[in-house]
C-alpha positions in Angstrom: -11.7 -79.6 28.9 -8.6 -81.8 28.9 -5.5 -80.6 30.7 -2.5 -79.9 28.3 0.4 -82.4 28.7 2.8 -79.7 30.1 0.4 -78.8 32.8 -0.1 -82.5 33.8 3.7 -83.0 33.8 4.2 -80.0 36.1 1.4 -81.2 38.5 2.9 -84.7 38.6 6.4 -83.3 39.3 5.2 -81.0 42.0 3.2 -83.9 43.6 6.3 -85.9 43.9 8.5 -83.2 45.5 9.5 -83.8 49.1 7.8 -81.6 51.7 10.0 -80.8 54.8 8.6 -82.0 58.0 9.4 -80.2 61.2 9.5 -81.9 64.5 8.1 -78.9 66.5 6.2 -76.7 64.0 6.1 -73.1 65.3 2.7 -71.8 65.9 1.4 -69.3 68.4 -2.1 -67.9 68.8 -2.0 -64.1 68.4 -4.2 -61.8 70.5 -7.4 -60.5 68.9 -6.6 -58.6 65.7 -7.7 -55.3 67.3 -4.8 -55.7 69.7 -2.2 -56.9 67.3 0.9 -55.2 65.9 1.2 -56.0 62.2 4.2 -56.0 60.0 4.6 -56.6 56.2 6.9 -59.1 54.7 7.1 -58.9 51.0 9.0 -60.9 48.3 9.1 -57.8 46.0 12.8 -57.2 46.8 11.9 -53.7 47.9 14.7 -51.4 49.0 15.2 -47.7 49.8 15.7 -45.9 46.6 19.0 -44.3 47.8 20.6 -47.7 48.9 21.9 -50.7 47.0 19.2 -53.3 46.4 19.4 -57.0 46.0 22.3 -58.7 44.0 21.1 -59.8 40.6 20.2 -63.4 40.6 19.7 -65.3 43.9 20.1 -63.2 47.1 18.8 -64.6 50.3 19.2 -61.5 52.4 16.4 -59.2 53.6 16.0 -55.5 53.8 14.6 -53.6 56.8 12.1 -50.9 55.6 11.3 -48.1 58.0 7.6 -47.8 58.3 7.7 -44.1 57.3 9.8 -44.6 54.2 7.9 -44.4 50.9 10.8 -43.8 48.4 11.2 -47.5 47.7 12.4 -49.3 44.6 11.0 -52.6 43.4 13.9 -55.0 42.9 11.7 -57.9 41.7 12.8 -58.6 38.1 10.7 -60.8 35.9 9.4 -60.4 32.4 6.1 -61.9 33.7 5.6 -59.2 36.3 3.7 -56.0 35.4 5.4 -53.2 37.2 2.6 -50.7 36.3 0.6 -51.2 39.4 3.6 -50.6 41.7 4.5 -47.5 39.7 1.0 -46.1 40.1 0.6 -47.1 43.8 3.2 -48.5 46.2 0.4 -50.2 48.2 -0.2 -52.7 45.4 2.8 -54.7 46.7 3.5 -53.0 49.9 0.1 -52.0 51.6 1.6 -50.0 54.4 -0.9 -47.1 54.0 -3.8 -49.5 54.1 -2.4 -50.9 57.5 -2.3 -47.4 58.9 -5.9 -46.9 57.8 -6.8 -50.2 59.5 -5.0 -49.1 62.7 -6.8 -45.7 62.7 -10.2 -47.5 62.4 -9.2 -49.9 65.2 -9.3 -53.0 63.1 -5.7 -53.7 64.0 -3.9 -52.6 67.2 -0.9 -50.9 65.6 1.5 -50.9 62.6 5.1 -52.2 63.3 7.9 -49.6 63.1 9.7 -51.7 60.4 8.7 -54.1 57.6 10.8 -56.5 55.7 11.5 -57.5 52.0 13.1 -60.5 50.6 13.8 -61.4 46.9 11.3 -63.9 45.8 13.4 -65.5 43.2 15.0 -68.1 45.4 16.2 -71.6 44.3 19.3 -73.0 45.8 19.3 -70.2 48.5 15.9 -71.2 49.9 17.7 -73.2 52.6 19.5 -70.0 53.7 16.2 -68.2 53.9 14.6 -71.0 55.8 17.5 -71.6 58.2 19.2 -68.2 58.5 17.8 -65.0 57.2 14.2 -66.0 57.7 14.7 -66.8 61.4 16.8 -63.7 61.8 13.9 -61.6 60.3 11.5 -63.4 62.6 13.6 -62.6 65.6 13.7 -58.9 64.7 9.9 -58.8 64.4 9.4 -60.6 67.7 11.8 -58.1 69.4 9.6 -55.3 68.0 6.4 -57.0 69.4 4.9 -58.0 66.0 2.0 -60.4 66.5 0.9 -60.8 62.9 2.7 -60.7 59.6 1.0 -59.7 56.3 2.8 -61.6 53.5 2.7 -59.9 50.1 4.1 -62.3 47.5 5.2 -60.7 44.2 
């Protein structure tokens, strides 16, 4: 089946986009998964229900989510996103209870005391995430002994 012209144009444009190259790409080999501390990083713009969330539009900050907190609001706003799954089960976008089940079964070593949420709707602010808030979030996780991050894009 032929690809519609719009799809072809999008693919051509994406193929021409510059990809940043890093002189020293960061990579570390984690311990065996059964010994790893795991944290969640989500782009669902989650925040505690009693606190202010993300600013409308582009907001490069991140929120710190206490592992025991379950009264969270979804700040991701898009007409293309069905919020029904999240309304029925927090674990659809933030699988914290599943991580605890994996830890109880010995599949992972432990669950981190905190998890982190960013707003996924970044454009001009993506440099701030890459150079400022992203590294700040990574440092917090390293300081808490996080070995592996489960990314949940929304």
